[in-house]
C-alpha positions as CSV (number, residue, x, y, z in Angstrom):
1,M,31.2,-12.0,-17.0
2,T,31.2,-8.6,-15.4
3,P,30.0,-8.0,-11.8
4,T,26.9,-6.3,-13.2
5,D,25.9,-9.3,-15.3
6,P,22.6,-10.7,-14.0
7,N,24.0,-14.2,-14.8
8,A,27.1,-13.8,-12.6
9,H,25.4,-15.3,-9.6
10,R,22.8,-17.9,-10.4
11,P,22.0,-19.9,-7.3
12,E,19.3,-22.6,-7.6
13,P,18.0,-22.1,-4.0
14,I,16.7,-18.7,-2.9
15,D,19.7,-16.4,-2.4
16,T,19.6,-15.7,1.3
17,T,22.5,-13.2,1.1
18,V,20.2,-10.7,-0.5
19,T,19.2,-8.1,2.2
20,E,18.0,-5.2,0.2
21,T,14.3,-5.0,-0.7
22,E,11.7,-2.9,-2.4
23,I,8.8,-4.3,-0.4
24,G,7.2,-1.4,1.5
25,E,3.9,-0.9,3.3
26,K,2.0,-0.5,0.1
27,T,3.1,-4.0,-1.1
28,L,2.5,-5.5,2.3
29,E,-1.1,-4.1,2.2
30,E,-1.6,-5.6,-1.2
31,L,-0.3,-9.0,0.0
32,R,-2.8,-8.8,2.8
33,Q,-5.6,-8.0,0.3
34,I,-4.7,-11.0,-1.8
35,A,-4.7,-13.3,1.3
36,A,-8.1,-12.0,2.2
37,R,-9.6,-13.2,-1.1
38,Y,-9.4,-16.8,-0.1
39,P,-11.4,-18.9,2.4
40,Q,-8.1,-20.5,3.4
41,S,-5.5,-17.8,3.3
42,R,-2.6,-20.1,2.5
43,S,-4.3,-20.7,-0.9
44,A,-3.2,-17.1,-1.8
45,L,0.5,-18.0,-1.8
46,L,0.9,-18.3,-5.5
47,P,-0.5,-14.9,-6.5
48,M,1.3,-13.4,-3.5
49,L,4.6,-14.7,-4.9
50,H,3.7,-13.1,-8.3
51,L,3.2,-9.8,-6.5
52,V,6.6,-10.1,-4.8
53,Q,8.2,-10.7,-8.2
54,S,6.4,-7.6,-9.7
55,V,8.1,-5.5,-7.0
56,E,11.4,-7.3,-6.5
57,G,12.0,-8.8,-10.0
58,R,12.4,-12.2,-8.5
59,V,11.5,-14.0,-5.2
60,T,13.7,-12.6,-2.4
61,P,14.1,-13.5,1.2
62,A,12.2,-10.4,2.2
63,G,9.3,-11.5,-0.1
64,I,9.3,-15.0,1.4
65,E,9.3,-13.7,5.0
66,A,6.4,-11.3,4.2
67,C,4.3,-14.0,2.7
68,A,5.1,-16.4,5.5
69,E,4.2,-13.8,8.2
70,I,0.9,-12.8,6.6
71,L,-0.2,-16.5,5.9
72,G,1.1,-17.9,9.2
73,L,3.4,-20.3,7.4
74,S,7.1,-21.1,7.9
75,T,9.6,-19.6,5.6
76,A,10.5,-23.1,4.6
77,D,6.9,-23.7,3.5
78,V,7.0,-20.6,1.3
79,S,10.5,-21.3,0.0
80,G,9.5,-24.8,-0.9
81,V,6.7,-23.5,-3.2
82,A,8.8,-20.7,-4.7
83,T,11.5,-23.2,-5.7
84,F,9.1,-25.8,-7.1
85,Y,7.5,-23.7,-9.8
86,T,9.5,-22.5,-12.7
87,M,7.5,-19.3,-13.0
88,Y,9.1,-18.1,-9.8
89,K,12.5,-16.7,-10.4
90,R,15.4,-17.1,-8.0
91,R,17.7,-14.6,-9.7
92,P,16.9,-11.3,-11.4
93,N,14.7,-11.8,-14.4
94,G,14.9,-9.7,-17.6
95,E,12.5,-7.0,-18.5
96,Y,11.0,-9.4,-21.0
97,N,10.7,-13.1,-20.5
98,V,10.9,-14.8,-23.9
99,G,9.8,-18.4,-23.9
100,V,10.2,-20.6,-26.9
101,C,8.1,-23.8,-27.1
102,T,10.1,-26.8,-28.1
103,T,7.6,-29.5,-27.3
104,A,5.9,-31.8,-29.8
105,L,4.4,-29.9,-32.7
106,C,6.4,-26.7,-32.1
107,A,9.6,-28.7,-32.2
108,I,8.5,-30.5,-35.4
109,M,7.7,-27.1,-36.9
110,G,11.0,-25.6,-36.0
111,G,10.8,-24.6,-32.4
112,D,14.3,-26.0,-31.7
113,D,15.7,-23.9,-34.6
114,V,14.0,-20.8,-33.2
115,Y,15.5,-21.4,-29.7
116,D,19.0,-22.2,-31.0
117,R,19.0,-19.1,-33.1
118,L,17.9,-16.9,-30.2
119,S,20.3,-18.4,-27.8
120,K,23.2,-17.7,-30.2
121,H,21.9,-14.2,-31.1
122,L,21.4,-13.2,-27.4
123,G,24.4,-15.1,-26.0
124,V,22.5,-16.8,-23.3
125,G,21.1,-20.3,-22.6
126,H,17.9,-21.6,-20.9
127,D,16.7,-19.3,-18.0
128,E,19.6,-16.9,-18.5
129,T,19.4,-13.2,-18.9
130,T,21.2,-10.9,-21.3
131,A,23.9,-8.7,-19.8
132,D,21.7,-5.6,-20.4
133,G,19.0,-7.1,-18.3
134,K,16.4,-6.9,-21.1
135,I,15.7,-10.5,-22.1
136,T,15.5,-13.8,-20.2
137,L,15.3,-16.7,-22.6
138,E,13.6,-20.0,-21.7
139,R,12.7,-23.3,-23.2
140,V,9.0,-23.8,-22.2
141,E,6.7,-26.8,-22.3
142,C,3.6,-26.8,-24.4
143,N,1.9,-23.3,-24.7
144,A,-1.4,-24.9,-25.8
145,A,-1.1,-23.1,-29.2
146,C,-0.2,-26.0,-31.5
147,D,-2.3,-24.6,-34.3
148,F,0.1,-21.6,-34.5
149,A,3.4,-23.6,-34.1
150,P,6.1,-22.7,-33.6
151,V,5.1,-20.3,-30.8
152,V,7.1,-17.8,-28.8
153,M,5.6,-16.1,-25.7
154,V,6.7,-12.8,-24.4
155,N,5.7,-12.3,-20.8
156,W,3.0,-15.1,-21.5
157,E,1.6,-13.3,-24.5
158,F,1.5,-15.2,-27.8
159,M,3.7,-14.5,-30.7
160,D,2.6,-17.0,-33.3
161,N,4.1,-18.7,-36.4
162,Q,7.6,-17.7,-35.6
163,T,10.8,-18.4,-37.6
164,P,14.4,-18.0,-36.5
165,D,14.5,-14.7,-38.4
166,S,11.2,-13.3,-37.0
167,A,12.2,-14.3,-33.5
168,V,15.5,-12.4,-33.7
169,E,13.6,-9.4,-35.1
170,L,11.2,-9.7,-32.2
171,V,13.8,-9.7,-29.4
172,D,15.8,-6.9,-31.1
173,K,12.6,-4.7,-31.1
174,L,12.1,-5.5,-27.4
175,R,15.6,-4.5,-26.6
176,D,15.2,-1.3,-28.5
177,G,12.1,-0.4,-26.5
178,Q,9.6,-0.6,-29.4
179,E,6.0,-1.2,-28.6
180,L,4.8,-4.6,-29.8
181,T,1.4,-6.3,-29.7
182,S,0.8,-10.0,-29.2
183,T,-0.5,-11.9,-32.2
184,R,-3.7,-12.8,-30.3
185,G,-3.7,-10.5,-27.4
186,A,-2.6,-7.3,-25.8
187,R,0.3,-4.9,-26.2
188,I,3.4,-6.3,-24.6
189,C,4.1,-5.0,-21.2
190,T,7.2,-5.6,-19.0
191,W,7.6,-8.8,-17.1
192,R,7.1,-7.1,-13.8
193,Q,3.8,-5.6,-15.0
194,S,2.7,-9.0,-16.2
195,E,3.5,-10.4,-12.8
196,R,1.3,-7.9,-11.1
197,V,-1.6,-9.0,-13.4
198,L,-0.9,-12.6,-12.4
199,A,-1.2,-11.5,-8.8
200,G,-4.7,-10.4,-9.5
201,Y,-4.4,-6.7,-10.3
202,P,-5.7,-6.2,-13.9
203,D,-4.0,-3.7,-16.1
204,G,-7.0,-3.1,-18.3
205,R,-5.6,-4.9,-21.3
206,A,-7.5,-8.2,-21.0
207,D,-9.8,-7.3,-24.0
208,E,-7.1,-6.0,-26.3
209,G,-6.7,-7.8,-29.5
210,P,-8.3,-11.1,-30.7
211,T,-8.3,-14.1,-28.4
212,S,-8.4,-16.7,-31.2
213,G,-7.4,-16.9,-34.8
214,P,-8.7,-18.6,-38.0
215,Q,-6.8,-21.8,-37.3
216,S,-8.4,-22.2,-33.9
217,Q,-11.9,-21.5,-35.4
218,L,-11.6,-23.9,-38.3
219,G,-13.5,-26.7,-36.6
220,V,-16.3,-24.4,-35.6
221,R,-16.6,-23.1,-39.2
222,I,-16.7,-26.6,-40.7
223,A,-19.4,-27.6,-38.2
224,S,-21.4,-24.6,-39.0
225,E,-21.2,-25.1,-42.8
226,N,-22.3,-28.7,-42.4
227,G,-25.0,-28.0,-39.8
228,W,-23.2,-30.1,-37.2
229,R,-23.7,-29.5,-33.5
230,A,-23.0,-31.3,-30.2
231,P,-25.9,-33.3,-28.9
232,T,-27.9,-32.0,-25.9
233,P,-27.5,-34.0,-22.7
234,E,-30.9,-35.6,-23.3
235,E,-29.9,-36.6,-26.8
236,A,-26.6,-38.0,-25.7
237,A,-28.4,-40.0,-22.9
238,Q,-30.9,-41.4,-25.4
239,A,-28.2,-42.3,-27.9
240,K,-26.3,-44.2,-25.2
241,A,-29.5,-46.0,-24.2
242,D,-30.2,-47.0,-27.8
243,A,-26.7,-48.3,-28.3
244,E,-26.8,-50.4,-25.1
245,R,-30.2,-51.8,-26.2
246,E,-28.9,-52.7,-29.6
247,K,-25.9,-54.3,-28.1
248,A,-28.0,-56.4,-25.8
249,E,-30.3,-57.5,-28.6
250,A,-27.4,-58.4,-30.8
251,E,-25.9,-60.5,-28.0
252,A,-29.3,-62.2,-27.3
253,N,-29.7,-63.0,-31.0
254,G,-26.2,-64.5,-31.1
255,E,-26.9,-66.7,-28.1
256,G,-30.2,-67.9,-29.8
257,E,-28.4,-68.8,-33.0
258,A,-25.7,-70.7,-31.1
259,K,-28.4,-72.9,-29.4
């Protein structure tokens, strides 16, 4: 590994030797704005850490100190949260975060093959970043998109029905700077831009693209074709009462026959 390789220093705790920071007064003001949104300001910590990542590219000591000071917490409290959740990065993250689901159905449908192919193609393992700083590869738990398995997410946008070949093509286009659009969502932005959205600063892309696909809508279509619908609360309550009455009558009849 070369000194410029993002993987050359991969500490599990927050790297307290990092002294440089890109956090300025504008970011501090936005952190205060986020904190002001919540009745209990400490509830703002998660989106505040996302904002730190949008600026720093990871969680840094300066980011932790800024969050702690604004929220009136200790740096240990903030660091404990930042090191608990996997979405908070402790080392420089790539321009694009590529997560491959290898859980349950995605694994059965080839998710492991997709991950293994990408790992070999990119030359990195789980939560590692390519030497050019473009791609961070992750194994991720269920992405709640089983009807489109196997699924890859780029900065938390869905790329459905992937194969090893299509996944390699996907990351190559990302590294080449080509504009891509999610299968069921917006144009792919950078990881830092997506972190700013998670911090609560919309980028205007929320309504881009479809939010569901034919597979997800299949149950609704079948129900419509057959005239099926969910019962109203009143109908459900009446059905429950009828069932309980029938059960009680059956038990009573059984006891009478036994006598």
